[in-house]
N, C-alpha and C positions, 0 to 999 in steps of 0.2 A: 670848939671840938666837937669830933666827930664820935660818934658811939660805934660799938662793934655792931650792932643791928643796923645802923646805918650804911656803914660801908659794907657789911654782907649784902644786904638790899640792892644797895648799887651794884654792885659786882653782880649779882644774879639780873639785874637789868639789863647791864652791857653783856653778859653771855646772850642772855635773850634776844638783845637786839642782833648781835651777830649771828645767832641762830636763823633769825627771819630771815636774814638777807643770804643766808646759804653756807656760813662758815661755823665752825666748832673751834673753841681755844684749845691750845695745847697746854694742859694743866700740869704742872711742876710742882703742885703741892703747895706748903705754906713755909714760910721762914720768917720770925720774929713776928707773927700774926698777920703777915702780909702773904697777898694771894702772889705765886710766881706762877707765870704763866707765857706763853707765846702766842702769835696769831699766824695763820697762813699767811705767806708772801702776798697770794691775791687780795686777801680780805684787806691789807694795806694800800697796793696799788689800785684796787677798786674804789678806795676812798671811804670803804665802810667801817673799817676799822675806827679810824679818824671820827667818822660820825656819831657813832655808838659811846666811843670811848668818852669825847668831849660831853655827849647829851646827857650819857648816864652814870659816868663813874670817875671822871678826870679831877673834879672838884675834891670828892670823897677822898679817893686814893692820895692825893696830894696832900691833904691835911691828915690823915691816916698814918702814912708814912712819916712826915714831920714829927708827928707824934711819939714814934717811934725811934727816932734817929738816934737818940742817947743808949739804945740797947741793941743796936743793929749788928750785922756782920763787920761793917766797916768800923764802926765803933769798938768793936772788941779788936779789930785787926790794929788799930792806931793805940789802943791802951797797950797791948802787947809790945808795939814797938815803941812805945814811950818806957816802958817799963824795962825792955831790954837795954835800954840807953841808960838804965838809973833815975828816970824821970817817973816820980809818982804821976800818973796820969789824974787830969780832973775828972770831974764827977760828969761833964757832958760833952757832946762833942764840939760844942763853941770853944769850951774850957780847953779842950785836946787840941782843936784847930791853932789856937793861939799859942799852945806850949811847942808845938810843931813849928809854927811861924819863929818863936822865940829863938829857938833852937836850930834853925836853919834844915828841919827836917822834911823831906818832901813824899807823899805819899807813893813815891816811887823807890824811896829809900825804904820804906816800910815793906813794900811789896818784895824787894829783894832779901830781905830777910825774915819773911813769914815762913812758918814751918809747912 
């Protein structure tokens, strides 16, 4: 499990690596304690984004996000979708995915009925 301090330190290293290459992230704040950001297309096309992300942040970012999947916006959308169909949503994304599968509900079905 990744601590918040480790996650934040990795994010700062990633941002610093991009800055050293001449790029700045497009900061969109946080959602569910996960940094939301973008990078300039030139950072991606130069390979600097991938190089910095893989070296400094990728593993931490993946582990951190997986640890928050049950409280993510997607989890909330699926829970709302199941509830609207009279199904009491499971406590985890895994349980809700099984409920969707068992009831032939797709994520597209949920997006169509989302508020």
